[in-house]
N, C-alpha and C positions, 0 to 999 in steps of 0.2 A: 054496487053493479058496474055503473059507467067507469067507475074509477079502475075496475079489473080489466074492462074492453079498451081502456086508452094506452097508448103507447108505452112500453118499458122504458124506452131510453129516446127521447125526441131527437137527440143527436146522433143516434146510432146509426152505423155504415151499412150498407147494405153487404149482404152475404149469400154465399151459396147455400142452399137448402135441399138435399135430395131425398125424395120420396122413393122408398124402396117396394119392389114389387111384393103384394100380398099384405102391406101394411094395413091397420084398420084406422078408424077414425081417432080411436083412442091412441094409438101407437103414435100418428102423427102429433097429437096434442100433446103427449107425453114429451116427445123429441122438441117441439117448438118451445116447451117450458124449460127442459133440459138446456136447451141452446140459448136460453135467455132471449128469446124473441118476443114471447109474450108473458102475461103476468099469471095466467092462470089457465091450465089445461081443461079444468072444469068447464070454466066459462067460453072456451074455445069449443068445446064439444056442444055446449047448449046453444051457441050460435050457429054452428053448422047444420044443426037440425033444420034450420030454417030455410035452409038451400038444398040443392041436390048434390048430397056429398059424393056421389059417384062419379061427378065432372072431375075429382080429384084423380088423376092418373100418376103412375109410378114416372119418375122424370126428375129433371133438375130445374130449380127454381131460384129465383134471384129474389131477396126479401130482406126486410129491416125491422128491427127492434124500434125504429121510428113510425112504423105502422101501427096502426090500430088494430083489434083483432079482427074486425070486418074488412079492414084493408087485405090483411093477410089472407084471409079466407077467399076474398076477391082474386087474389094473384094466384091461389093454389088451383081454384076451379076455371081458371082462364086457360088452362094448358102451360106444360112447361115452356120455359124461354129458352135457356142454354142447355147445351148437351155438354156431358161430361166425359172429356177425353184424358187418359193418362198415358202418357208418353215415358217409356221405360229408360232409366240410365243405362248408357252405353248401345243404345240402338244408335244404327246407320239412318240417315235421312229416308232412305228407301223404307225401312222399317215404319219410321213415323208416317210416312205418306200411307201406306196400308193402314195403318190404324186411324187416322184422319178421314180416309175413305170410307172406312168401315162404319165410323161414328157419324161423319158429316155428310159423306157422298162427294168430297172434294175430287177432283181430277188428280190421280197418282201422278202421272207423267208429268203434269203441268207443276205441281208443287214439287217434285223432284228436280225438274228445269231451274225453278226459281230459287229453291233453297239449297240446291248442293254447294254452291261457293260458300255457304255459311256453315258448312259441315264443323262441329265443335262448338258453335256459339249457338246452337238452339237448345235452350236447358229444358233437359226432360224433368217434368212436373206433372202435377193434373190441372188440368184447365177446363173453363167452362166457356165454351163456344157458341153464339147465336148460329141456328145452323145456316144461315144466309151469310156468314161470312165469308170475306174474300180472301184468296190465298197470300196476298201480300200483307193482309193484316194479320194472319196467322203467323207469318214468319216475323212480323214486327214485334210482335206479343213475345214469342219465344227469345228475340233476341233482346228486348228490353229486360225480360225476367233475367237472362244471363247477365246483363250490366248490373242489375241490382244485387244479384246474388254473389258474383265475383267483385267483389268491393276493390277500391283503390288500394286500400290497407293490403289486403290478400295480395294482389298483383305485386307490391312492392316487396312482400316476403318472399314471394317466388323469384323477383329479380335478384333478391341476394343470393340465390343459388346459383346464379350465372346464367339465368335464362332470359330471353325477351319474352315479352307478352304473347306472341305467336308461338315460340317454343313451350312456354307453360301450358297452352291449351292443346299443342301437339301431345306433350308428355302425359298431361291429366286423361288424353284419350286412352292412351296405352295403359295405365294403371288402372283406368276403369275396366279394362276388357281382361287384365292380367290378375285382378286381386278384388276380393269382396268386402271385407270386414276393414273398418278404419285403420286398423292396428296392422293387418297385413298390408295395404295400401301403403301406409307410411314406411313400412319396411322394404317394400318393394320399390317405393320411389327413392330410397336411400341407395339401393344397390345399381339402379339405372342410372342415377345421377354419379355414382362412382365410375360406372362404366363409360359414361360420356365423358367424363374428366380425363380418364385414361386413353380414350380414342378407341375403345373397344367396341365392336358390333354389340348392340343390343339383343340380338337373337330372340326376339319375341313371337311366338305363335301366333298371335293376334294380327301381327301384321301381314303374315302370310296368309291368314283367313281372310282378310280384307282384300288383299290384293288378288287372291283367286276368286272370290265372291266378286269382284269388279270385273274382271275379266269374263265371269260367267254372265255378268249383265249385259256386257257388250255383245255377247253372243246370243242372249236371249233377255230381252226387256222384262219378260215376266218371271225371270227367275226370284226367288223368293226363301230359299233354304240357305239363310246367313248363319255364319260361325260354327260351322260344321267342323268335327275333328278332321285334323289334318294328318298325313303320313310324314315320316321323316324324310322320304324322298323328296317331299315336295318343299322342303326347305332350300334345294337347290334348283329343282325344276320351274318353279314358278317365277318367271323373271318380270320384275317390277322395281321401280324406285322405292315403293313401299316395303319391300320385303327386307327386313332388317337382318338376316341371315346371309343376305348378300352384299348390303350396303351399309358402311359405317355411319353413326349418327342417327338422328330422328328422321322419320320419314317426311315427305314434301309438305303434309298437312294433317290434320286430325284424321283418324279412322273411325270416330264415333262421336257422339255427343255425351261429354262426362259430367258427372255429378259434382255438386259443392265439395263432397268428401274427396274426390281425387284431386282438386285443386288444394283443399287443405293438406292432404298427405304431402305434396311436394312441400308446401311451406313448413310442415313440422318435420320434414326428413333429417335425420342425422348425417352431417356432411362427414363425420368422424367415423361413421360405421366401417369396418374391416371388411364387410361382405361384398363379392363381386358375383356372386350366383344366387339362384332361388330356385326351389322346386317345389310344387303342390302336389300332394298325392291325392288319390281319389277321393279320399274323405274329408278333403279342404285343408289338411295339416300343411304347414310350410316349413321348409328346411332350407338353411342358409350355409354357404360355405365361402372359404376365403380364396380357395385354389380349385381350378378345374377336376384336379383329382378327386378332391374332397367332395365336389360336386357330383362326379359319376358315382362315387360310393352312396351318396344320398339316393341316386337315381336308383341304382341297383338294388339297394337295400328297402327302399319305400315305394317303389312302383308296383 
């Protein structure tokens, strides 16, 4: 019996454990066993009967297989420690601020003020933060995750495409907003690299969206309807250095916080690709063309 209550792994690292709304004691015990945190779900339930199990509320907990069953129970009944925050790939800093405010109560304006200069370098992922975490610590966590995920090896592969590290982050942010699957991201990366190489304008809708939204934010700090569809007239009417329909080359800085997949797409892009144009239809299918004439045909046929 004592063996079954002892730590499963004395050297086990701490990990996040999420108790979902509506879980019973049996559900919690089973998940703990499945996640290899405890030896026996049955023993956990027996020990839990000795305390007030209603103290276990839905939430996020930091526990470890190095804990005994009773230590795990103690952690779960003391109340959740960290809050789970999921920051979505392709979000602007302002969207991250909104989610962090919702989950942690942080000051949105202050987060934006401190984080905006790191747009593109705040890695989108699921994090667990103490409710009392300071804004600089949140930013540091996101930046440190970026530095771990975007390895030196990956950076070097991107440099072989003729990009500096900063240009790689900017291009990755464009790809993040322009394509969804890893395959399409790699194909779009090839097209954009070809256009850059030939000195063509990139003509990316997402850059117009970013510029338009940024102007809306200047007029109204509470604006939050990001990435809405744009009209063809806005290609020329939205005046901004970020608008790639008006300005050649890359924008001055990233337009969003990209995923690892978008960086990998640049590294894997085929520089021998003959395509200079791409079009995504309403179903998410992608069509590529070598000439503007072929591109216009794709648009007319598949729009």
